[in-house]
N, C-alpha and C positions, 0 to 999 in steps of 0.2 A: 504494500500500500504506500503510495507516494505521499509526499508532504501536502500537496494540494488536495488529494483525495480525503485527507483527514479534516479538511476545512479549517486549516490554520492560516493565519496571515502574519507576516512580519511587517511591523510598522516602525519607521524611523522617525524619532521625535526628539525634541529638546527636553532634557530633564536635569535635575540636580544630581551631579555625579561625584560631588565631594562636599563635605561640611567640616567645619572646625570652629573652635571657640578659644579665645585667649584672654585671660585676666592678667594685668600687669601692674605692679607697684614699683616705683622707682623714686630715687631722691635726686633732685636737681640742685646744684650748688650755684648760687648767684653772688656776685661781688658788687655791692653798692658803692657809690662814690664816697660815702661817709661811713664811719664806724657806727653800726646800729646800736641804740640803747634798748629799744623794744620794738616788737612787731605789732602793728596796729590792724593789719588786715592783709589778706592775700586772695586774689581772684584769678581764675584761669579762664581766658576768653579766646576768641578767634581760632577755633580748632578747624584745621583743614587736613585732609588725608586722601590718599589714593592707594589702591590695592592692585597687585598683579600676581599671577601664578609664576613662581620661580622654579619650582620643581614639580614633579608629578604629584607629590604629596604635601606641598607647602605653598602658602600664600604669603607674600611680603606686603606689609602695610607701612608706607612711609607717610609721616605727617609732621605737623608743627602746631604749636599753640603759644599764646602769650601768657606769661606769668606776670601779673601786676602785684607788686608788694608795696604796701604803705608802711613805712617804718619811721620811728623817731630816732634822732641822733643828738649829739651835743648835750648829753645828760637830760634827754627828753624835753629839750627846749625848742627843737625845730623838727619839722617833718618833711618827708619827701616820698614820692611814688616813683619806683623804678619799674620799667617794663623790660622784660627779657624774652626774646624769641627762643623757644626750646624746640629742637627737632628730634624726632625719634624714628626708629625702624624696628618694627615687631615682625617676627616670623611666626605664622600660625600654622601648626601642623594639622593636616586633614585627618580627623579621626574616623570619618566615614568616607570610603572611596569605592567607586564603581570602576572596575578594571575593564568592563565591557564597552566602554565608550568608543565612538567612531571618530576618527580624525584627530587633529591636533588643536583645532580652534576651540577655545573655551572663553566664556565670559565669567568674570569674577565680580561677585556682589559682596561688599563689606558693609555690615550694619553696626552702628555703635550701640552697644548695650549700656555702657556707662561712659559718658563724656569725660575727658580728663578733668579730674576733680582734686582740689587741694585737701589732703587729709590733715596735714600739720605743716606749719611754717615756724621755724625757730632759728635763733642765732647760733652759729657754730661755736663750739667750745673755745676756739681761738679768738672769737669775737669780731672778726672782720668780714665774715661771709654769712650768707643766709642759706639755710637748707629748706627745701620745699619738698615734702612727700606728696607724690601724685599717684592716683590710680586711674586706670582706664580699662575698658573691656570691649572686645569685638566678637562678632559672629560673622563667619565668611561662608559663602556658598559658591561652588564652581558649577557652572551650567554648560553642558555640552551635548552633542548628539549621541544618542544611544538607540539600540534596536530592542523592541519588545515583540513578543510573540503572543497572539491572541487566538482563541478558538472561536470560530464562527458558528453560530447556531443555525443549522439548516432549516429549522422550523421557526425561525424568528418572525415576528409579526411585521408585515408589510403594511404601512399606513397609507390610507387613502388621503388625498389632499383635503377631502371633506372632514377628516378627523381633526384637522388642525385649524378649521374655520372658527373664528371667534365672533361670529355675527350674533348679536343679541336679538332675540325675538321680541315681538310686540308685547307678549304676555310677561316676559321678564322685565321689560321697561315699565309696565304698569305697577309692578311690585316694589319699585325703587321709591324710597321715602325722600322727597326733595328737601325736607327740613331736617335731615339726619344730623348735619353739622350744628345747626342751631340748637338742637336738643342737648347736645353735649357741652356747649359753651356755657350753659346756665349753671352747670355743676360746680 
């Protein structure tokens, strides 16, 4: 019995052929213009990134963000805000991989689960640098072409075009309450 006699069909489609997730914490060291006395605030803004497949089982995410630190100096008599552009490169291993994909062209989708976020901002023990603990998390999906095999039901229902007709009869129109929305607005 041949492949076609069994009523199977092979369908080529795009599907998720790889998935991965990565959580990262790191410490950025920033050198301000003045020796800090205390930290008054820290914000992470302007996050940008792009992702690409670098190996069959890994995605590389390159990105950057701005760390804005408000600090006091000169024995807490003056303040200043310093902005530092931080660049990073994270490699996300694919924990789910489909080896049956077709071709080499793949699309990578990276979703931010946790935007870069300041966990703690502190003055280094030497006193002239600021350390910023940052966390971030990504989910990546690799989409490519793959082949699936489906069984065809030889007794499958064939629909008449009349089965899909959505014409409303006069009897159905008469049962519609034109004040339906007005009744619910009073509640």
